[in-house]
A tleap script that builds the chain and sets N, CA, C and O, in Angstrom:
source leaprc.protein.ff14SB
mol = sequence {
  NMET ALA VAL THR CYS ALA SER SER LEU ARG
  ASP LEU MET ALA HIE THR SER LYS MET VAL
  ALA SER GLY ALA VAL SER ARG SER SER MET
  GLN HIE SER LEU THR THR ALA GLN GLU MET
  ALA ASP LEU VAL LEU LYS SER ALA GLU LYS
  ALA ALA ALA LEU ILE THR SER PHE LYS ARG
  VAL ALA VAL ASP ASP VAL SER GLU GLN ARG
  ARG SER CPHE
}
set mol.1.N position { 88.609 137.820 123.012 }
set mol.1.CA position { 87.377 137.177 122.654 }
set mol.1.C position { 87.167 137.206 121.138 }
set mol.1.O position { 86.725 136.220 120.548 }
set mol.2.N position { 87.481 138.325 120.523 }
set mol.2.CA position { 87.273 138.448 119.079 }
set mol.2.C position { 88.100 137.412 118.325 }
set mol.2.O position { 87.629 136.822 117.353 }
set mol.3.N position { 89.317 137.196 118.771 }
set mol.3.CA position { 90.187 136.239 118.077 }
set mol.3.C position { 89.640 134.821 118.212 }
set mol.3.O position { 89.647 134.056 117.248 }
set mol.4.N position { 89.170 134.475 119.393 }
set mol.4.CA position { 88.607 133.146 119.618 }
set mol.4.C position { 87.372 132.923 118.754 }
set mol.4.O position { 87.223 131.877 118.122 }
set mol.5.N position { 86.486 133.919 118.735 }
set mol.5.CA position { 85.267 133.801 117.921 }
set mol.5.C position { 85.604 133.747 116.441 }
set mol.5.O position { 85.024 132.949 115.705 }
set mol.6.N position { 86.521 134.575 116.000 }
set mol.6.CA position { 86.892 134.580 114.586 }
set mol.6.C position { 87.503 133.241 114.182 }
set mol.6.O position { 87.230 132.732 113.095 }
set mol.7.N position { 88.323 132.675 115.053 }
set mol.7.CA position { 88.930 131.379 114.773 }
set mol.7.C position { 87.865 130.284 114.714 }
set mol.7.O position { 87.893 129.429 113.829 }
set mol.8.N position { 86.936 130.317 115.655 }
set mol.8.CA position { 85.844 129.333 115.652 }
set mol.8.C position { 84.958 129.492 114.428 }
set mol.8.O position { 84.499 128.506 113.852 }
set mol.9.N position { 84.722 130.728 114.033 }
set mol.9.CA position { 83.916 131.000 112.847 }
set mol.9.C position { 84.596 130.443 111.598 }
set mol.9.O position { 83.946 129.840 110.744 }
set mol.10.N position { 85.896 130.647 111.500 }
set mol.10.CA position { 86.650 130.106 110.362 }
set mol.10.C position { 86.548 128.589 110.325 }
set mol.10.O position { 86.342 128.004 109.261 }
set mol.11.N position { 86.693 127.942 111.491 }
set mol.11.CA position { 86.593 126.484 111.565 }
set mol.11.C position { 85.192 126.002 111.174 }
set mol.11.O position { 85.044 125.015 110.454 }
set mol.12.N position { 84.175 126.706 111.655 }
set mol.12.CA position { 82.799 126.348 111.316 }
set mol.12.C position { 82.561 126.455 109.814 }
set mol.12.O position { 81.939 125.579 109.213 }
set mol.13.N position { 83.052 127.519 109.220 }
set mol.13.CA position { 82.856 127.706 107.778 }
set mol.13.C position { 83.630 126.658 106.973 }
set mol.13.O position { 83.142 126.188 105.946 }
set mol.14.N position { 84.821 126.292 107.425 }
set mol.14.CA position { 85.589 125.247 106.734 }
set mol.14.C position { 84.853 123.909 106.811 }
set mol.14.O position { 84.769 123.178 105.824 }
set mol.15.N position { 84.328 123.602 107.985 }
set mol.15.CA position { 83.572 122.352 108.162 }
set mol.15.C position { 82.313 122.354 107.292 }
set mol.15.O position { 82.010 121.367 106.623 }
set mol.16.N position { 81.593 123.458 107.309 }
set mol.16.CA position { 80.368 123.565 106.509 }
set mol.16.C position { 80.679 123.456 105.024 }
set mol.16.O position { 79.949 122.807 104.275 }
set mol.17.N position { 81.755 124.089 104.609 }
set mol.17.CA position { 82.156 124.023 103.203 }
set mol.17.C position { 82.466 122.595 102.774 }
set mol.17.O position { 82.088 122.176 101.679 }
set mol.18.N position { 83.156 121.845 103.639 }
set mol.18.CA position { 83.456 120.443 103.324 }
set mol.18.C position { 82.177 119.615 103.220 }
set mol.18.O position { 82.048 118.758 102.346 }
set mol.19.N position { 81.239 119.884 104.122 }
set mol.19.CA position { 79.970 119.150 104.090 }
set mol.19.C position { 79.191 119.454 102.809 }
set mol.19.O position { 78.606 118.553 102.207 }
set mol.20.N position { 79.186 120.704 102.400 }
set mol.20.CA position { 78.492 121.085 101.166 }
set mol.20.C position { 79.158 120.430 99.962 }
set mol.20.O position { 78.484 119.902 99.078 }
set mol.21.N position { 80.495 120.471 99.936 }
set mol.21.CA position { 81.233 119.892 98.808 }
set mol.21.C position { 80.991 118.387 98.677 }
set mol.21.O position { 80.962 117.848 97.571 }
set mol.22.N position { 80.819 117.718 99.815 }
set mol.22.CA position { 80.601 116.270 99.767 }
set mol.22.C position { 79.131 115.904 99.563 }
set mol.22.O position { 78.790 114.737 99.369 }
set mol.23.N position { 78.276 116.911 99.610 }
set mol.23.CA position { 76.850 116.665 99.436 }
set mol.23.C position { 76.184 116.086 100.674 }
set mol.23.O position { 75.068 115.572 100.604 }
set mol.24.N position { 76.869 116.169 101.804 }
set mol.24.CA position { 76.365 115.567 103.037 }
set mol.24.C position { 75.744 116.590 103.985 }
set mol.24.O position { 75.757 116.403 105.201 }
set mol.25.N position { 75.212 117.650 103.435 }
set mol.25.CA position { 74.636 118.683 104.301 }
set mol.25.C position { 73.112 118.651 104.181 }
set mol.25.O position { 72.551 118.599 103.086 }
set mol.26.N position { 72.476 118.682 105.326 }
set mol.26.CA position { 71.015 118.739 105.333 }
set mol.26.C position { 70.584 120.198 105.510 }
set mol.26.O position { 71.377 121.063 105.882 }
set mol.27.N position { 69.344 120.431 105.239 }
set mol.27.CA position { 68.802 121.792 105.400 }
set mol.27.C position { 68.937 122.264 106.847 }
set mol.27.O position { 69.301 123.413 107.098 }
set mol.28.N position { 68.645 121.383 107.789 }
set mol.28.CA position { 68.713 121.768 109.207 }
set mol.28.C position { 70.143 122.030 109.662 }
set mol.28.O position { 70.378 122.952 110.443 }
set mol.29.N position { 71.107 121.235 109.188 }
set mol.29.CA position { 72.493 121.480 109.584 }
set mol.29.C position { 73.029 122.762 108.941 }
set mol.29.O position { 73.836 123.469 109.545 }
set mol.30.N position { 72.586 123.059 107.732 }
set mol.30.CA position { 72.985 124.310 107.093 }
set mol.30.C position { 72.397 125.493 107.851 }
set mol.30.O position { 73.084 126.488 108.084 }
set mol.31.N position { 71.132 125.388 108.237 }
set mol.31.CA position { 70.493 126.457 108.999 }
set mol.31.C position { 71.201 126.663 110.336 }
set mol.31.O position { 71.409 127.798 110.766 }
set mol.32.N position { 71.570 125.560 110.990 }
set mol.32.CA position { 72.295 125.647 112.257 }
set mol.32.C position { 73.652 126.333 112.063 }
set mol.32.O position { 74.042 127.191 112.856 }
set mol.33.N position { 74.353 125.951 111.016 }
set mol.33.CA position { 75.660 126.563 110.736 }
set mol.33.C position { 75.526 128.058 110.468 }
set mol.33.O position { 76.334 128.853 110.949 }
set mol.34.N position { 74.515 128.439 109.707 }
set mol.34.CA position { 74.309 129.857 109.400 }
set mol.34.C position { 73.932 130.658 110.641 }
set mol.34.O position { 74.405 131.780 110.823 }
set mol.35.N position { 73.093 130.097 111.484 }
set mol.35.CA position { 72.698 130.774 112.723 }
set mol.35.C position { 73.906 130.944 113.646 }
set mol.35.O position { 74.123 132.016 114.210 }
set mol.36.N position { 74.677 129.884 113.789 }
set mol.36.CA position { 75.873 129.939 114.630 }
set mol.36.C position { 76.883 130.938 114.076 }
set mol.36.O position { 77.496 131.685 114.839 }
set mol.37.N position { 77.060 130.959 112.767 }
set mol.37.CA position { 77.989 131.899 112.137 }
set mol.37.C position { 77.551 133.340 112.379 }
set mol.37.O position { 78.385 134.205 112.646 }
set mol.38.N position { 76.265 133.601 112.288 }
set mol.38.CA position { 75.746 134.949 112.538 }
set mol.38.C position { 76.005 135.371 113.979 }
set mol.38.O position { 76.407 136.506 114.235 }
set mol.39.N position { 75.776 134.466 114.914 }
set mol.39.CA position { 76.030 134.775 116.326 }
set mol.39.C position { 77.509 135.052 116.572 }
set mol.39.O position { 77.856 135.978 117.305 }
set mol.40.N position { 78.365 134.265 115.972 }
set mol.40.CA position { 79.808 134.470 116.131 }
set mol.40.C position { 80.242 135.795 115.509 }
set mol.40.O position { 81.042 136.524 116.094 }
set mol.41.N position { 79.722 136.104 114.341 }
set mol.41.CA position { 80.061 137.367 113.685 }
set mol.41.C position { 79.605 138.557 114.544 }
set mol.41.O position { 80.311 139.561 114.644 }
set mol.42.N position { 78.435 138.439 115.156 }
set mol.42.CA position { 77.951 139.497 116.050 }
set mol.42.C position { 78.887 139.684 117.239 }
set mol.42.O position { 79.176 140.813 117.635 }
set mol.43.N position { 79.360 138.573 117.809 }
set mol.43.CA position { 80.290 138.654 118.938 }
set mol.43.C position { 81.615 139.302 118.530 }
set mol.43.O position { 82.167 140.115 119.272 }
set mol.44.N position { 82.114 138.946 117.368 }
set mol.44.CA position { 83.359 139.544 116.875 }
set mol.44.C position { 83.174 141.049 116.708 }
set mol.44.O position { 84.034 141.833 117.111 }
set mol.45.N position { 82.056 141.448 116.116 }
set mol.45.CA position { 81.788 142.865 115.896 }
set mol.45.C position { 81.674 143.622 117.217 }
set mol.45.O position { 82.267 144.690 117.369 }
set mol.46.N position { 80.922 143.085 118.165 }
set mol.46.CA position { 80.777 143.745 119.469 }
set mol.46.C position { 82.118 143.865 120.178 }
set mol.46.O position { 82.416 144.896 120.779 }
set mol.47.N position { 82.915 142.824 120.109 }
set mol.47.CA position { 84.226 142.845 120.748 }
set mol.47.C position { 85.139 143.882 120.103 }
set mol.47.O position { 85.854 144.604 120.798 }
set mol.48.N position { 85.114 143.954 118.783 }
set mol.48.CA position { 85.934 144.941 118.071 }
set mol.48.C position { 85.477 146.366 118.382 }
set mol.48.O position { 86.303 147.269 118.520 }
set mol.49.N position { 84.165 146.568 118.493 }
set mol.49.CA position { 83.645 147.893 118.830 }
set mol.49.C position { 84.063 148.305 120.238 }
set mol.49.O position { 84.407 149.464 120.467 }
set mol.50.N position { 84.035 147.359 121.188 }
set mol.50.CA position { 84.481 147.656 122.552 }
set mol.50.C position { 85.968 147.994 122.576 }
set mol.50.O position { 86.390 148.920 123.269 }
set mol.51.N position { 86.753 147.244 121.821 }
set mol.51.CA position { 88.191 147.505 121.752 }
set mol.51.C position { 88.453 148.889 121.164 }
set mol.51.O position { 89.316 149.619 121.652 }
set mol.52.N position { 87.719 149.247 120.132 }
set mol.52.CA position { 87.888 150.566 119.518 }
set mol.52.C position { 87.526 151.676 120.514 }
set mol.52.O position { 88.210 152.697 120.581 }
set mol.53.N position { 86.458 151.476 121.280 }
set mol.53.CA position { 86.060 152.473 122.280 }
set mol.53.C position { 87.121 152.607 123.369 }
set mol.53.O position { 87.413 153.715 123.818 }
set mol.54.N position { 87.695 151.491 123.795 }
set mol.54.CA position { 88.749 151.541 124.811 }
set mol.54.C position { 89.993 152.260 124.284 }
set mol.54.O position { 90.621 153.031 125.010 }
set mol.55.N position { 90.341 152.014 123.047 }
set mol.55.CA position { 91.509 152.682 122.453 }
set mol.55.C position { 91.269 154.181 122.361 }
set mol.55.O position { 92.151 154.976 122.685 }
set mol.56.N position { 90.080 154.569 121.920 }
set mol.56.CA position { 89.738 155.989 121.830 }
set mol.56.C position { 89.803 156.637 123.207 }
set mol.56.O position { 90.341 157.734 123.356 }
set mol.57.N position { 89.259 155.963 124.208 }
set mol.57.CA position { 89.280 156.474 125.576 }
set mol.57.C position { 90.713 156.621 126.080 }
set mol.57.O position { 91.060 157.625 126.702 }
set mol.58.N position { 91.535 155.624 125.812 }
set mol.58.CA position { 92.929 155.678 126.227 }
set mol.58.C position { 93.651 156.847 125.571 }
set mol.58.O position { 94.437 157.535 126.223 }
set mol.59.N position { 93.392 157.075 124.295 }
set mol.59.CA position { 94.028 158.188 123.598 }
set mol.59.C position { 93.630 159.521 124.223 }
set mol.59.O position { 94.462 160.419 124.359 }
set mol.60.N position { 92.349 159.652 124.608 }
set mol.60.CA position { 91.894 160.891 125.256 }
set mol.60.C position { 92.617 161.113 126.574 }
set mol.60.O position { 93.047 162.226 126.877 }
set mol.61.N position { 92.746 160.047 127.355 }
set mol.61.CA position { 93.444 160.150 128.640 }
set mol.61.C position { 94.899 160.522 128.413 }
set mol.61.O position { 95.444 161.361 129.130 }
set mol.62.N position { 95.525 159.912 127.431 }
set mol.62.CA position { 96.922 160.212 127.140 }
set mol.62.C position { 97.087 161.671 126.722 }
set mol.62.O position { 98.046 162.321 127.139 }
set mol.63.N position { 96.186 162.191 125.919 }
set mol.63.CA position { 96.249 163.589 125.490 }
set mol.63.C position { 96.014 164.506 126.681 }
set mol.63.O position { 96.697 165.519 126.823 }
set mol.64.N position { 95.061 164.166 127.535 }
set mol.64.CA position { 94.798 164.958 128.728 }
set mol.64.C position { 96.017 165.001 129.638 }
set mol.64.O position { 96.349 166.056 130.180 }
set mol.65.N position { 96.689 163.863 129.812 }
set mol.65.CA position { 97.891 163.822 130.643 }
set mol.65.C position { 98.982 164.709 130.071 }
set mol.65.O position { 99.651 165.429 130.812 }
set mol.66.N position { 99.166 164.665 128.767 }
set mol.66.CA position { 100.176 165.497 128.119 }
set mol.66.C position { 99.789 166.967 128.266 }
set mol.66.O position { 100.642 167.806 128.555 }
set mol.67.N position { 98.522 167.280 128.072 }
set mol.67.CA position { 98.056 168.666 128.188 }
set mol.67.C position { 98.257 169.198 129.590 }
set mol.67.O position { 98.662 170.348 129.757 }
set mol.68.N position { 97.983 168.385 130.609 }
set mol.68.CA position { 98.163 168.810 131.988 }
set mol.68.C position { 99.628 169.058 132.273 }
set mol.68.O position { 99.963 170.022 132.961 }
set mol.69.N position { 100.497 168.228 131.770 }
set mol.69.CA position { 101.917 168.411 132.004 }
set mol.69.C position { 102.407 169.708 131.398 }
set mol.69.O position { 103.244 170.388 131.991 }
set mol.70.N position { 101.908 170.060 130.241 }
set mol.70.CA position { 102.320 171.303 129.588 }
set mol.70.C position { 101.821 172.512 130.362 }
set mol.70.O position { 102.521 173.521 130.450 }
set mol.71.N position { 100.628 172.424 130.919 }
set mol.71.CA position { 100.063 173.540 131.679 }
set mol.71.C position { 100.849 173.816 132.947 }
set mol.71.O position { 100.921 174.965 133.382 }
set mol.72.N position { 101.439 172.794 133.552 }
set mol.72.CA position { 102.131 172.996 134.817 }
set mol.72.C position { 103.467 173.720 134.670 }
set mol.72.O position { 104.032 174.174 135.664 }
set mol.73.N position { 103.971 173.831 133.466 }
set mol.73.CA position { 105.241 174.553 133.281 }
set mol.73.C position { 104.927 175.990 133.348 }
set mol.73.O position { 105.823 176.825 133.222 }
savepdb mol mol.pdb
quit
């Protein structure tokens, strides 16, 4: 999900940048682009935080498995 949102965010910013450069951007379209970009950035952040939590959890399980194996000897 993070990759999809980040890619869409990049595309949105490229499109917005082109509109600004050409002078064809209205206040409402700029506001819409900024709101959408903020929502996408929030999704990327939440997804990255979930991934980090899963990795941390996996590492704990892996350490526990190794610790249990050592105890059984």
